[in-house]
C-alpha positions in Angstrom: 145.3 108.6 26.3 142.3 111.1 26.7 144.3 114.4 27.8 147.2 113.5 24.4 143.3 113.2 22.2 142.4 116.2 23.8 145.1 118.9 23.0 145.4 117.5 18.8 141.4 118.0 18.8 142.0 121.0 20.2 141.4 124.8 18.3 144.5 126.1 17.2 144.7 130.2 18.7 144.1 132.8 16.3 147.4 134.9 14.3 147.8 137.6 17.1 148.0 140.0 13.6 148.3 144.2 14.7 146.6 147.3 14.9 146.6 148.4 11.6 145.7 152.0 13.2 144.8 155.3 12.0 147.8 154.9 9.5 146.9 152.1 8.1 143.3 152.6 8.4 143.9 155.5 5.8 146.2 154.5 3.9 143.5 151.1 3.1 140.8 152.9 2.2 143.2 156.0 -0.2 144.1 152.0 -1.4 140.4 151.7 -2.2 139.4 154.9 -3.8 142.5 155.3 -6.5 141.5 151.4 -7.4 139.5 151.6 -11.5 137.3 149.3 -9.7 136.1 152.4 -7.4 136.6 154.7 -10.4 133.8 153.4 -12.4 131.6 152.7 -10.3 131.8 156.4 -9.1 131.4 157.3 -12.9 127.7 154.4 -13.7 127.0 156.4 -10.4 127.8 159.9 -12.3 126.0 158.9 -14.4 122.7 157.6 -13.1 122.8 160.5 -10.8 122.3 162.6 -13.6 118.8 160.7 -14.7 116.8 162.1 -12.3 118.4 165.8 -14.0 116.8 164.8 -17.3 113.7 163.1 -15.9 112.9 165.6 -13.5 111.8 169.5 -14.1 115.0 171.7 -12.8 114.6 174.6 -11.2 117.8 176.7 -12.6 116.5 175.9 -16.9 112.3 176.0 -15.6 110.9 177.7 -12.3 106.8 177.1 -13.7 107.6 173.1 -14.6 109.3 172.6 -11.4 105.5 175.0 -9.4 104.0 173.5 -11.8 105.3 170.2 -10.2 104.5 171.1 -7.1 100.8 171.8 -7.8 100.0 168.9 -9.3 102.3 166.2 -6.3 102.1 168.1 -3.2 103.5 165.4 -1.0 105.9 163.6 -3.6 106.8 167.5 -4.3 108.5 168.2 -1.2 110.1 165.5 -1.0 112.0 165.6 -3.8 113.0 168.6 -3.0 115.1 167.6 0.6 116.1 165.1 -1.7 117.8 168.0 -4.0 116.3 166.0 -7.5 115.2 170.1 -8.6 118.6 170.8 -9.1 120.6 167.7 -9.4 124.0 169.2 -10.6 124.1 171.7 -7.3 123.1 168.9 -4.7 125.3 168.0 -1.6 125.5 164.0 -2.9 126.1 164.5 -7.0 128.9 167.7 -5.6 129.5 164.3 -3.2 130.2 161.8 -5.9 131.6 164.5 -8.6 134.5 165.0 -6.3 135.2 161.8 -5.2 135.6 160.9 -8.6 137.9 163.5 -9.5 140.1 161.9 -6.8 139.9 159.1 -7.6 141.3 160.0 -11.1 143.7 161.2 -10.0 145.3 159.3 -7.5 144.8 156.1 -10.5 146.0 157.8 -13.0 149.3 159.8 -11.5 150.9 156.6 -10.4 150.7 155.4 -13.4 152.6 157.9 -15.2 155.2 157.1 -12.5 155.9 153.9 -14.0 155.1 155.2 -17.1 157.7 156.7 -17.6 159.5 154.3 -15.5 158.9 151.7 -18.1 159.5 154.8 -21.3 163.4 154.3 -19.9 163.6 150.8 -19.7 165.4 148.8 -22.1 163.6 146.1 -24.2 164.2 143.3 -21.6 166.8 140.0 -23.0 165.4 137.4 -24.8 163.7 134.6 -22.9 166.3 131.1 -22.9 163.4 129.2 -24.5 161.9 131.4 -27.6 160.2 128.3 -28.6 157.8 128.0 -26.4 156.5 131.4 -27.4 153.6 131.4 -29.9 154.9 133.3 -33.0 158.4 131.2 -33.7 160.6 130.7 -36.2 163.5 129.3 -36.7 166.5 128.4 -39.8 170.3 128.1 -40.9 171.9 130.5 -42.6 175.4 130.8 -43.8 175.5 134.3 -45.0 178.8 135.9 -44.4 177.1 139.7 -42.9 176.5 140.3 -39.5 173.0 138.9 -39.0 172.2 141.2 -36.3 173.1 144.3 -37.7 170.4 143.0 -40.5 167.9 142.3 -37.4 168.7 145.1 -36.0 167.9 147.7 -39.4 164.8 145.5 -40.1 163.1 146.2 -36.4 164.2 149.6 -36.9 162.7 149.7 -40.0 158.9 148.2 -38.6 158.5 151.1 -35.8 160.5 148.9 -32.9 162.6 150.2 -30.3 165.8 147.8 -30.4 168.3 146.7 -27.9 171.6 144.9 -28.9 172.4 142.3 -26.6 175.8 139.2 -26.9 174.5 137.3 -29.7 170.5 138.4 -30.1 168.7 141.4 -30.6 166.0 142.2 -28.5 163.2 145.3 -30.0 159.9 145.7 -28.5 157.0 149.1 -29.2 153.5 149.8 -28.6 154.8 152.1 -26.2 151.8 154.4 -27.8 149.1 152.0 -25.9 149.5 152.2 -22.3 150.0 156.7 -23.3 146.9 156.2 -24.5 145.0 155.6 -21.1 146.8 157.9 -19.8 145.3 160.0 -21.2 142.2 158.0 -21.2 141.9 159.2 -17.9 143.8 162.6 -17.9 140.5 163.8 -19.9 138.3 162.9 -17.6 140.2 164.9 -15.5 140.4 167.8 -17.6 136.4 167.2 -18.9 135.6 167.9 -14.7 137.6 171.0 -14.4 136.1 172.3 -17.2 132.3 171.2 -16.1 133.4 171.8 -12.7 134.9 175.9 -13.8 131.8 176.5 -15.6 129.6 175.5 -12.3 131.7 178.0 -10.1 131.4 180.9 -12.6 129.3 180.2 -14.9 125.6 180.8 -14.6 123.1 180.4 -17.4 119.8 182.5 -17.5 116.3 183.2 -19.4 114.3 186.3 -20.7 110.8 186.5 -22.5 111.3 189.7 -24.5 108.2 190.8 -26.1 109.0 192.3 -29.9 110.1 195.6 -29.5 110.6 195.8 -25.9 114.4 196.1 -25.1 116.7 193.5 -22.2 119.2 194.5 -20.3 121.9 191.8 -18.6 121.2 192.9 -15.1 119.5 190.0 -12.6 116.5 191.7 -12.2 115.8 191.5 -16.1 115.6 187.7 -16.1 112.8 185.5 -15.7 114.8 182.6 -14.1 118.7 183.1 -13.6 121.0 180.6 -12.2 124.4 181.7 -11.2 127.7 179.2 -10.2 129.3 179.4 -6.9 131.5 181.3 -6.6 129.7 184.3 -8.8 129.1 188.0 -8.4 126.4 189.9 -9.9 129.4 192.6 -10.8 130.1 189.6 -13.1 127.8 190.5 -15.8 128.9 192.4 -18.8 126.8 194.8 -19.4 125.7 194.4 -22.4 121.5 194.8 -23.2 119.6 193.9 -26.5 116.5 195.6 -28.5 114.0 193.0 -30.7 113.2 194.8 -33.3 110.7 192.6 -35.0 110.8 188.2 -35.4 110.6 186.4 -39.5 108.6 182.7 -39.1 106.7 180.8 -41.6 105.7 177.4 -40.6 105.2 175.0 -44.1 101.4 175.2 -45.6 101.0 171.7 -46.8 102.2 167.9 -46.9 102.5 165.5 -43.8 104.5 168.3 -42.0 102.0 170.7 -41.9 102.9 173.8 -39.3 106.3 172.2 -39.5 108.3 175.9 -38.5 111.1 176.7 -41.2 112.9 179.2 -40.9 112.4 181.9 -37.6 114.7 184.6 -37.2 114.8 187.6 -35.1 116.7 190.8 -36.0 118.6 192.6 -32.9 120.5 195.5 -31.8 122.1 195.1 -29.4 125.2 197.7 -27.2 128.1 196.1 -25.4 127.8 198.8 -23.4 125.9 201.6 -22.7 128.7 203.7 -23.9 129.3 201.4 -27.0 127.4 201.9 -30.4 124.7 200.6 -31.7 124.9 197.2 -34.1 122.1 194.7 -35.7 122.7 190.8 -35.1 120.1 188.7 -36.7 120.0 186.4 -33.8 119.1 182.6 -35.2 118.5 178.8 -33.7 122.1 177.8 -33.6 122.9 181.0 -34.2 123.4 183.1 -30.5 125.6 186.2 -30.0 128.3 185.9 -28.1 129.4 188.6 -26.1 132.4 189.4 -23.7 132.4 185.6 -23.4 128.3 185.7 -23.0 126.1 183.0 -25.6 122.6 183.9 -26.6 120.5 181.8 -27.3 117.0 182.8 -29.1 115.5 179.5 -27.9 111.5 179.5 -29.1 108.8 182.1 -29.8 104.7 182.9 -28.9 102.4 184.8 -29.2 101.9 188.1 -26.7 97.9 189.5 -27.2 97.8 193.0 -26.5 94.6 194.0 -24.4 93.3 196.8 -22.7 91.1 196.4 -18.9 88.7 198.8 -17.1 87.4 198.8 -14.1 84.5 199.1 -12.8 84.9 202.8 -13.0 85.5 203.3 -16.3 89.5 202.5 -15.4 92.0 201.7 -17.4 93.0 199.3 -15.2 96.2 197.2 -17.8 96.9 197.9 -21.1 100.0 195.9 -23.4 100.5 192.5 -23.7 100.5 189.7 -21.7 102.6 187.1 -23.2 100.6 183.2 -23.1 102.9 179.8 -23.3 102.1 177.6 -25.8 101.0 174.9 -24.7 100.7 172.3 -28.3 102.2 172.4 -31.8 99.6 173.9 -33.3 100.4 177.3 -30.1 97.5 176.9 -28.7 98.3 179.4 -26.2 97.8 179.4 -21.9 97.7 182.7 -20.6 96.2 184.7 -17.3 96.1 188.7 -17.2 95.9 190.5 -14.1 94.8 193.7 -13.0 94.8 194.3 -9.5 94.6 197.9 -9.6 91.3 197.4 -11.2 88.4 199.3 -9.6 86.2 198.9 -6.8 87.3 195.1 -6.8 90.3 193.9 -8.8 90.2 191.7 -11.9 91.3 188.6 -13.2 91.3 187.0 -16.5 92.6 183.1 -17.8 92.4 181.3 -20.7 93.5 180.9 -24.7 95.2 182.9 -26.9 94.1 180.4 -30.1 96.7 181.7 -33.4 94.2 179.8 -36.0 90.9 179.8 -34.1 88.3 176.9 -35.1 85.6 176.5 -32.8 85.9 171.9 -32.2 82.4 170.0 -31.4 84.6 167.9 -28.9 87.6 169.9 -27.4 85.4 173.5 -27.7 88.1 176.8 -29.3 91.1 174.8 -30.1 93.8 176.0 -33.7 94.4 173.6 -36.4 98.2 176.2 -37.9 100.8 178.2 -35.6 100.1 180.6 -37.8 97.8 183.8 -36.2 95.6 183.5 -40.2 92.6 184.0 -37.3 93.8 184.8 -33.7 91.0 184.5 -31.5 90.9 184.7 -27.4 88.7 182.9 -25.2 89.5 183.7 -21.8 87.2 183.9 -18.6 87.0 185.7 -15.5 87.1 187.0 -11.8 86.9 189.2 -10.0 87.4 190.0 -5.4 88.0 192.4 -3.4 92.1 194.5 -3.9 94.5 192.8 -1.6 97.1 193.8 -0.1 101.8 193.8 -1.4 103.1 191.5 0.2 106.3 192.3 -2.3 106.2 188.2 -2.6 107.1 187.0 -5.7 104.3 186.0 -8.0 104.2 183.9 -11.7 103.1 186.2 -13.7 102.2 183.0 -15.7 99.6 182.0 -13.1 96.0 183.6 -11.0 96.1 183.5 -7.9 92.0 182.3 -7.7 92.6 181.3 -3.8 90.2 184.9 -3.2 88.9 185.0 -5.6 85.3 184.6 -7.6 84.7 183.8 -11.3 82.1 185.4 -13.1 78.9 183.6 -14.1 77.2 184.0 -17.4 73.4 183.4 -18.8 71.6 180.3 -17.0 74.4 179.9 -14.2 76.8 178.8 -15.8 80.7 180.0 -15.8 81.0 183.2 -17.6 83.2 182.9 -20.6 83.5 184.4 -23.7 86.1 185.4 -26.7 87.3 187.8 -29.1 88.8 188.4 -32.4 91.0 191.8 -32.8 88.7 194.9 -32.7 86.3 192.9 -30.4 85.6 194.2 -26.7 83.3 192.1 -24.0 81.6 193.9 -21.1 81.9 192.3 -16.8 78.5 190.9 -16.1 77.1 193.6 -13.3 79.0 197.0 -14.6 82.3 195.5 -13.1 84.6 196.6 -16.3 85.4 195.2 -19.9 88.2 193.8 -21.6 88.9 194.6 -25.6 91.4 192.5 -27.4 93.5 195.2 -29.8 96.2 193.0 -30.9 98.6 191.2 -31.0 102.8 190.8 -31.1 105.6 188.0 -30.8 107.6 187.1 -28.6 111.0 185.4 -27.9 112.5 182.9 -25.6 116.1 183.9 -25.2 118.4 182.1 -22.7 122.1 183.9 -21.5 124.8 182.1 -20.4 128.4 182.0 -20.0 131.2 178.6 -19.8 133.7 179.3 -19.2 134.8 175.6 -19.2 133.4 174.3 -21.5 135.9 174.5 -24.0 138.6 173.0 -21.6 136.0 170.2 -21.4 135.2 170.5 -25.2 138.8 169.5 -25.0 139.1 167.1 -22.9 136.2 164.6 -25.1 138.6 165.1 -28.0 141.6 164.1 -26.2 139.4 161.0 -24.5 139.0 160.1 -27.5 142.5 160.7 -29.1 143.2 157.7 -26.2 140.5 155.4 -26.5 141.5 154.9 -30.1 145.3 155.5 -29.0 144.3 151.9 -26.5 142.6 150.2 -28.8 144.0 150.2 -32.2 148.2 150.2 -30.9 149.8 146.7 -30.1 152.7 146.6 -27.7 154.4 143.9 -29.3 158.3 142.2 -27.8 160.5 140.9 -30.9 163.9 138.6 -30.1 165.9 137.6 -32.8 169.1 134.7 -31.6 172.7 133.9 -33.5 174.0 131.0 -32.5 176.1 128.3 -34.6 175.8 124.9 -34.1 177.4 122.3 -36.0 180.0 125.3 -37.6 176.1 126.9 -39.4 174.8 130.0 -38.3 171.3 128.9 -36.4 168.7 132.0 -36.1 166.0 132.5 -34.6 162.8 134.9 -34.0 160.0 134.9 -31.5 157.5 137.3 -30.5 154.9 137.8 -28.3 152.2 140.3 -27.8 151.1 141.8 -25.2 147.7 140.6 -25.5 145.8 139.7 -28.2 147.2 137.5 -30.3 146.6 140.6 -33.6 148.9 138.9 -36.4 152.1 138.1 -34.6 152.3 135.2 -36.8 153.0 137.1 -40.5 155.0 139.0 -38.8 157.4 136.6 -37.8 157.2 135.4 -40.7 157.6 138.6 -42.6 161.0 139.6 -40.2 163.1 135.6 -41.1 161.7 136.2 -44.5 163.7 139.4 -44.7 167.5 137.8 -42.3 167.2 134.9 -44.6 170.3 135.2 -48.4 167.9 135.7 -51.7 167.9 132.4 -53.7 169.7 132.2 -57.2 167.5 132.2 -59.5 167.3 128.9 -61.2 168.3 128.5 -65.3 166.2 127.7 -66.8 167.2 124.8 -70.1 
């Protein structure tokens, strides 16, 4: 008795399942990757991965802000750099998500396309046995002499159904383009990804700050920052050049939007090749110059004070415009002036150019209007031993003060001074002088070539078209069956929506009315 109980309570051995093996695991991985659920997850991860690109400064867009981030966050900056957050769209993890999404979409679209083509060639299905169980159903008797089935086929074709005649019945189906819209939507995503990848591989983008009156040649050495595609070659740059002839800007002088820019444009002269004739063009915001597939956009503008720096020996150590970068809406602009060749000691200056300078009791010198109505140069000065050239590039917008000493003014305070156009300031102990000669304007240009832009735009437009088709096209099946009962002709009309029901009952009623003979009008007594 005990043996029987033990045999009954003993657990059944686990089933001996076959091992998947390498091929099985590869097949399972492919099915998981090409599922719609995985494609949606990857699309979400791609959108989530693009968030740091809009919140954290990117090296390809503004390397100066990246450098400032490193200085402001000495511990967080290197950590972000290891994660690739300063070059999100070129990082390995973003590229991996991008490629996996591309493969997943192809794996989703190709099998569905095969199923769709097979469904397009298939005949509308025969009517079910019990039409009265369907959501849309009408039945009536008629003694019409004509062929009801032919009349039904004609009416259904008029309603853009695909019709198939069976023995005693008509089957009709429409809405095939709904699945075509779904396929077009997914195909357009692939097209947009290809366009974006094409631009990332073969395109380039760079920015340059050009002082009015100066020239720019489309060479890598001329750019302030340059972001090439992965397979870009320097020889791919078109050999055009341009000169910024002037810059016109107008600001609103009154009202709640006082100081807002109302117009600014930069007339330029350009050559498509060194041997081609010069052409003129008014460069404006949202009105770029297009040269050999390359766009030249006007991004911004600012001021470049023209100064002359003399060293302790009276020799000119620096002369010319120095671009200052705007810090607020009134164009209070920060900048530096370097004179490393000054002797016996090198000189450096940093401070603000104030287009309409005033003395604020709390903030000190500041600008109250973006136009140059009262230009003021508020500076401080540094000196130090002449440094040895290391060949390491340095930012023209930052002054390395690690080996410099700030001049002291009267009373032991740090030296600060202000200059109007035409004024000069002598440095203490006859170490030199600086003269504020005048000012120029500069413009910031973005030169970019994105070969896959039109392809990506076409993908977006096709995605909208496909989405509209999948939302507004309603797949529907309709059947009309004719049978004879007790010498009477019984007509059954039924329909089925392959999705949410939208007006099915009204259409079945309309088809039934079209198949019934018109009743003769009764004469009025």
